[in-house]
Every structure is written in C-alpha cells, then in structure tokens.
C-alpha positions in Angstrom: 0.0 0.0 0.0 2.8 2.4 0.9 5.5 1.2 -1.4 5.6 4.2 -3.8 5.5 6.7 -1.0 8.3 4.9 1.0 10.3 3.9 -2.0 13.3 6.0 -1.1 13.3 4.6 2.4 13.0 1.1 1.2 15.7 1.6 -1.3 18.0 3.0 1.3 17.5 0.0 3.6 18.0 -2.5 0.8 21.2 -0.7 -0.4 22.4 -0.8 3.2 21.9 -4.5 3.5 23.7 -5.0 0.2 26.6 -2.8 1.3 27.0 -4.6 4.6 26.4 -8.2 3.4 27.9 -9.9 0.4 26.9 -12.1 -1.3 23.3 -11.0 -0.8 20.8 -13.1 -2.7 17.3 -12.0 -3.3 15.9 -14.7 -1.1 18.2 -13.6 1.8 17.3 -10.0 1.2 13.5 -10.7 1.4 14.0 -12.5 4.7 16.1 -9.7 6.2 13.4 -7.2 5.3 10.8 -9.3 7.0 12.9 -9.8 10.1 13.4 -6.0 10.3 9.7 -5.3 10.1 8.7 -8.0 12.5 11.2 -6.8 15.1 10.1 -3.2 14.7 6.5 -4.1 15.1 7.2 -6.1 18.3 9.2 -3.2 19.7 7.3 -0.1 18.6 4.0 -1.3 17.2 4.8 -0.4 13.6 7.1 -1.8 10.9 9.9 0.1 9.2 9.1 -0.4 5.6 5.3 -1.1 5.7 5.8 -3.6 3.0 3.0 -6.3 2.5 4.4 -9.8 3.1 2.7 -12.7 1.5 2.9 -16.2 2.8 4.9 -18.2 0.3 6.4 -21.7 0.5 9.9 -20.4 1.4 8.7 -17.8 3.9 7.2 -14.3 4.0 7.8 -12.4 0.8 7.1 -8.7 -0.2 5.7 -9.6 -3.6 6.2 -6.2 -5.2 9.9 -6.2 -4.2 10.3 -9.7 -5.5 8.6 -9.0 -8.8 10.8 -5.9 -9.4 14.1 -7.5 -8.6 13.4 -10.9 -10.0 11.3 -10.0 -13.1 11.9 -6.3 -13.6 8.2 -5.4 -13.0 8.2 -1.8 -11.8 5.3 0.4 -10.4 4.1 3.5 -12.1 2.0 6.4 -10.9 0.9 8.5 -13.8 4.1 8.9 -15.8 6.3 8.5 -12.7 8.3 5.2 -12.4 8.8 3.8 -8.9 11.9 1.6 -8.8 15.0 0.6 -6.9 17.3 1.3 -9.8 19.1 4.2 -8.0 19.9 2.0 -5.0 20.9 -1.4 -6.3 22.2 -3.4 -9.2 21.6 -7.1 -9.8 23.5 -10.2 -11.1 22.2 -13.7 -11.7 23.9 -16.9 -10.6 23.0 -20.4 -9.5 20.8 -20.4 -6.4 22.5 -21.4 -3.1 19.5 -23.3 -1.8 18.0 -24.6 -5.1 21.0 -25.3 -7.5 18.7 -26.2 -10.3 17.3 -22.6 -10.4 18.8 -19.2 -11.1 19.0 -16.8 -8.2 19.4 -13.0 -8.2 22.1 -11.3 -6.2 22.0 -7.7 -5.1 24.8 -5.1 -5.0 24.7 -1.7 -3.5 24.7 1.3 -5.9 25.7 4.8 -4.7 26.6 5.9 -1.2 25.4 3.9 1.8 23.7 6.8 3.5 21.3 6.2 6.5 20.9 9.9 7.5 17.2 9.9 6.5 16.4 7.1 8.9 15.7 7.5 12.6 18.3 6.5 15.3 16.0 3.6 16.2 15.8 2.4 12.6 19.6 2.6 12.1 20.1 0.7 15.3 17.6 -1.9 14.3 19.3 -2.4 10.9 22.7 -2.8 12.6 21.2 -5.4 15.0 19.7 -7.4 12.1 23.0 -7.3 10.2 24.9 -8.4 13.3 22.5 -11.2 14.2 21.4 -12.5 10.8 23.9 -11.2 8.3 26.1 -14.3 8.4 23.2 -16.7 8.0 22.6 -18.0 4.5 19.3 -18.0 2.7 18.4 -21.6 3.6 19.1 -20.9 7.3 16.9 -17.8 7.3 14.1 -19.7 5.6 14.4 -22.4 8.4 14.4 -19.7 11.1 11.2 -18.0 9.7 9.5 -21.5 9.4 10.1 -22.2 13.1 7.1 -23.5 15.1 4.9 -20.6 16.3 6.2 -18.0 13.8 3.7 -15.8 12.0 4.5 -17.7 8.8 3.9 -21.0 10.5 0.7 -19.9 12.1 -0.6 -18.5 8.8 0.2 -21.7 6.9 -1.7 -23.7 9.5 -4.6 -21.4 9.8 -5.1 -21.3 6.0 -4.2 -24.9 5.2 -1.4 -23.8 2.9 0.9 -26.8 3.4 -1.1 -28.8 1.0 -1.2 -25.9 -1.5 2.6 -25.6 -1.3 3.1 -29.4 -1.6 0.9 -30.0 -4.6 0.0 -26.8 -6.4 2.2 -23.8 -6.2 4.9 -22.1 -4.0 2.9 -18.8 -3.6 -0.3 -17.6 -2.0 -2.3 -14.4 -1.6 -2.4 -14.8 2.2 -0.8 -11.8 4.0 1.2 -11.8 7.2 -0.8 -9.8 9.8 1.7 -8.0 12.0 -1.1 -6.8 14.3 -1.1 -10.3 15.8 2.2 -9.4 17.5 0.6 -6.5 19.5 -3.0 -7.7 19.9 -2.6 -7.7 23.7 -1.0 -4.3 24.0 -3.5 -1.5 23.8 -0.8 1.2 23.8 1.0 -0.4 20.9 -2.3 -0.8 19.0 -3.0 3.0 19.4 0.5 3.9 18.2 0.1 1.6 15.2 -3.3 3.1 14.3 -2.0 6.7 14.6 1.1 5.9 12.5 -1.0 4.2 9.8 -3.5 7.1 9.6 -0.7 9.7 9.4 1.2 7.7 6.8 -2.0 7.1 4.7 -2.7 10.9 4.7 0.8 11.8 3.5 0.7 8.9 0.9 -2.5 10.3 -0.5 -1.0 13.8 -0.8 2.2 12.4 -2.4 0.3 10.3 -5.0 -2.1 13.2 -5.8 1.0 15.4 -6.5 2.5 12.8 -8.8 -0.8 12.5 -10.7 -1.0 16.3 -11.1 2.7 16.4 -12.3 2.1 13.7 -14.9 
C-alpha cells in the first residue's frame, strides 16, 4: 500500500543490506526485510518499511519487491516510475538453496547513507545485520519457518501446506503483524495513529504525482 511513498526509504534500507552483506541473494534480502519489520512491530507497534508480506512456501515475501528485482516489474503512478534502480544493481547466478534454479544477487549502488532514517531504525538495521547477516538464505528460511512463527501460524490457519506441496509455491495470504501487538492497547493505538498519518501523506504524495504527470 505504501510502497511508492516509501520507495526512497525502502531503497535506502535494501542498499544498506547490500553494502553490509555480500553475497546477498534476493531470497536472503527478502528474509532480512521481513525480520526487520517484524522486530520493529514487536518493539514499537509499527514496521519500518510497511511492505506487505505474502505467505509463500519459502517464507514471507514482499511480492512487489520480489517481482521488481526478479522479473523487472516496476510500479508507475501517472508517468512516474517507482523503482529501486538508484539503489541497487543485480546479477544472476545459481541459487545457493536450489541449485537447479537461477538466483538473483544484489549489489549496492551509490553511497550507503542512512541519514534519513531515525536513530532507532539505524540501530535496528545494525542489529539485524549483526544477528542474521552471516546466515545463508536456507538458514533464514528455516528460522522463519520455526514452530509458532507468524509464517507457521498463517500456513496452518489457511491450510497452505497442501497448496505448497501439490499446487504452487505462492499464496495471496498476507502476514498480519497486528497479531504481534494484539494484547497491548498502547501499541495498537500507536500503530493506528502511525497508519493514519502515513496514509494521509501517501495520498498527498500520489495526488501530486498524478498532477505532475
């Protein structure tokens, strides 16, 4: 929902991961983004990127980021292109977890500059890199598949294990971060306030892009 409005922030975070961690596969990047947003929601009530994570066979995936990096599908608003091209470049090699398939690897482009992020966000990114940066994609998939994780609960609640086994590796089911704070009224108020503010500014931003088209 907020991808276009937060594209610069998301690009900055992805570039930082690519600058700090090499090699960085697309699979690993997607898991690090999810870990960042889940941790932020647990700690503050709101994610950092506000990406929408779908429940896929190999873990939570922000589908629009996947489609852009993997297949080159970019968003447009009016005549304005929303992309990560200013922040990263990509190469393709054999997958580290599925050798029979090609995997995309991400490299940083431009200066690794986190000055637009809050101190909390910078600290969180540093913690994610320190704790998870050395893990490979397969290890991160296993970590996010652990018993009781949001991915695990969503798979069980929506009977997706059969779908993944027989039909396809994707689903339209979305991870609900609000489950992490359902027992904390203060966190829920903070989340609602942040969402409303972000939605208002997103609307202004998209209206301006449409007018400038």
